[in-house]
Each structure stands twice: as structure tokens, then as C-alpha cells.
Phi, psi and omega in degrees: 000326184269357179290146176282125183242118184280324184281114182302321180295321179293322178297317179298318179296317180298318179295319179296321177297320179294320177300314180300320179294316178299319180295324177301312178294322180299310181294334179278356178090004179270077186295319179301318181292318178298316180298320179299317180294317180299319180295322177297321178297319180294333176296324179277326183217085188301334183253034179285106189295324181295318181292320177300318179294320180294321176295323176297324178295319177297318179300320176298317183295329182261009174085012178267076191291320180296319178295320180299315179300317181297312183293315181292325176299319177296319178299318181288330177296328179276318182226085183290353181261019180271100182299324180297321180294317177299322179296313180295322177297320177300321180296319179294313182299323177296319178300326180279358181082009180268074189294320180299316180292323179297315179300318179298320179294319179296322178296322178296319179298318182288332176295330179275319182224088184290349181261024184268094186301319183298322181289321176302319179293316179296322177296320177300318179297316181294318179294323177297318178295334177277354182086009180269075190291320181296317178293323181297315183293328175298318179296316179298320181294321177296317179301320181287332175294320179287318181226092183297349181254019184280098187299317183298324178292322176299315181297313181297319180297315179296320180297316180291322178300321177296318179296318179297321179297316179295319182297327183282340186261000178204160179254110183304317183294322179296319179292322178296322177297320176298319179299314181294324178297321178294324177297313180301325180277006181063021176265076187288332177295314178293320179299319179293320180299315180295318179300318180297318178297317180300317181292323179292320184284332184223068190294341181296336186246024182307310184300320180295316181295315183295317179298316179298321178298311180297319179300315181294321177299316180296320177298315182295319182287328174296324178294325176297318180293324178305321182259017173061035172273067190291322182296311180295317179299316182298316179301315182285329176294320178295322177297315182292327180302327181283352178253332189275143171221114175059068178228111188301313179302327178290319178301318179295319177298314182297318178297318180297318180302314181290323180297322186269355179243017181303320184262009183272107184291339180298333180299330182288347183270001179291134186228170172060223181306314181298324181294321179298318179294317179301318180294323177295317178298317180297321179299316178296317181301310181295320181299315181288341175273355181084011180264077191289327179295315178295322178297317178300316181298314180294321180296315180297318178296321179298316182296325175297317180294327184289341179305318179295321181293322185291339179260007180250119183303326183287318187254007184302316182298316177298323180299313180292326177295319178294321177301313180299317181292312193283334179298335180292342187254017167263116193294329182265115182302323180294321178294320179299318180294314181294325178296317179295316179300320179295319179297315182294321180294329179287347181266349182290000000 
């Protein structure tokens, strides 16, 4: 590779042989060896577009997405008619969550090579992630026309057909309205049941539905606190606490609940399973207020209470969830570890 070659045709042949050798190692999964060969080629020919694209592919495979975009972009600047490079760029952009850009790259690849079954399938996957199900199924069908044995296209097509069937048999907004009506009526069990059905039937929008559900629950519970229905609000806040993970309106609701029930002696009468949840909530509240000693005390008390739950088949799952939640609110990591070890030893 480092020899001086006077004959341009011979130099081109030598570089092509080196590319072929690198691709052999690449296809065999020996990425370090392939990368080494590609880098040697760039020393002889820094603007070799195929090698730049292949190095970009390796960067994609090892999760270095920004580097992959840079290398493949350089390859396309030199050779914009490389369908493989547009395809690889689309794959990187999809990994980065840039679905619109990924779709655009796949379309460029297909404009150059319309018979590229893999790109039609990849485009279908990206469109499916965007919720464009009708367009996605068209892409899968084209891929299968080109390659009738393309398993991934069969899988994607079947998956989208199921989604389309679900979409046609129910109205998501109407079901979401039913869920919210149940929340307003304080029928949280029914609201949760409807939410679960909604998420199963229309999984692309799960995060949106769940966030909207939590927001409506928080609004309803704030109204309970407004009229000082602290017992009912507390019961439902503890129930919601076991479902919520990192939701700002709920944290604000929980803080308000504790601020307004400081002098409420009824809070001290909470027992059993509910008491363990209450202690976990108090630990989070104190921790977020910067009162770490109080947070530690509540966390330790909560873990003592969870021992009973962990040995109960019915409440075991809730017990482990509380352990997971409350350990975050012990300020000293070493203390958290020793506390967990003590808890586990007590279960043996």
C-alpha cells in the first residue's frame, strides 16, 4: 500500500484489491482489521468515496453516529450518486431519531436505484415510526415485489396490517375521552383499564396517552385538595405514585399534598401497604426539599415496612417497586447499599 506506483491503472487496481480485502474482513465481522485497511487506503487516496462510506458504516455499527454522518457525508459530497451511501446515511439518521431526514435519504437512494428492496423496507420502517402506516405498507409491498423472500418486509407488513386493523375498529380520541371521564368521576380503576386498552390498540402514541392520563389525574386530585378532601386525595395520590415515573405535575401535586396536610393528624393513622407508600412519597418530598436527614429516616422506615410486602405474593411486586423508588432518596450511596444488603439478608 505504501509503495510508490507510477502506473495510474495499476494504482487503481491495487486500491480496489485493498477495498475488496477490507470488505472481506468487514463482512466477516472483523471490524478493527477492516478499519485498518480502509485507513491505509485513505493514506494513499484521501478522497476515496467508497472507503469513506465503508468507514462511516463501521462507525454506525459501533454506535459512533456523529462520526458516521460526517464520513458518509464526505463520501456523498464526492459521489452524490452512491445509493448505498444514501441508504447508510438514512440508517444513521434513523438511529439518531431524525426520521424526516432519514426518509429523505432513503428517497434519494431509491431515486438512484428504485429496485433496492432493502431501502424500500427501511423506508417502510421509518414511515411506520412516524405513524404513516398506509405509506409504510406500500413500501413493504414494493420490497416484497422485488424480493418475495424478504423476511423483514413480511414482518413489517404484518405488523402494520395489525395496526391498521386496530385503527379501523376504534376511535382513539373517543376512548381517551372515556378515560378522562372516568378520572373526573374518581373511578381510577376504570380509567386505567381504558388507558391500557387504548395503548394496546394504538401503541405508536403510548407516551402521549399516558402523559395526558397523568396530567388529567393530577388536575382532578388538585381539585380534591382545593376542597380539602385530603383523605380521598391522599389515597389516590398514593395509587398514582405507584404508576408514575418522572412526571413534573405529579411531583408538584405531591409537594402540595404534603404542604397542606402537615397539621392533619389523620395522616398518622395510615397503616400497612398504604403506610409504606406514604413513607416512600415523604422520602422523595424531603429529598427534593434538600432535607436529606428526614429523607433518610423516611426511606429507612419505608424499607422496614416493605419486608412484609416482599414476603406476600399479592403485594410482592409493589414491595420491590417501593425498594427501587426509595433507595434513590438515601443521600449516602454506601448507606443505601448497606441498607439494601441488610434488607436482602433479612429475606433469606
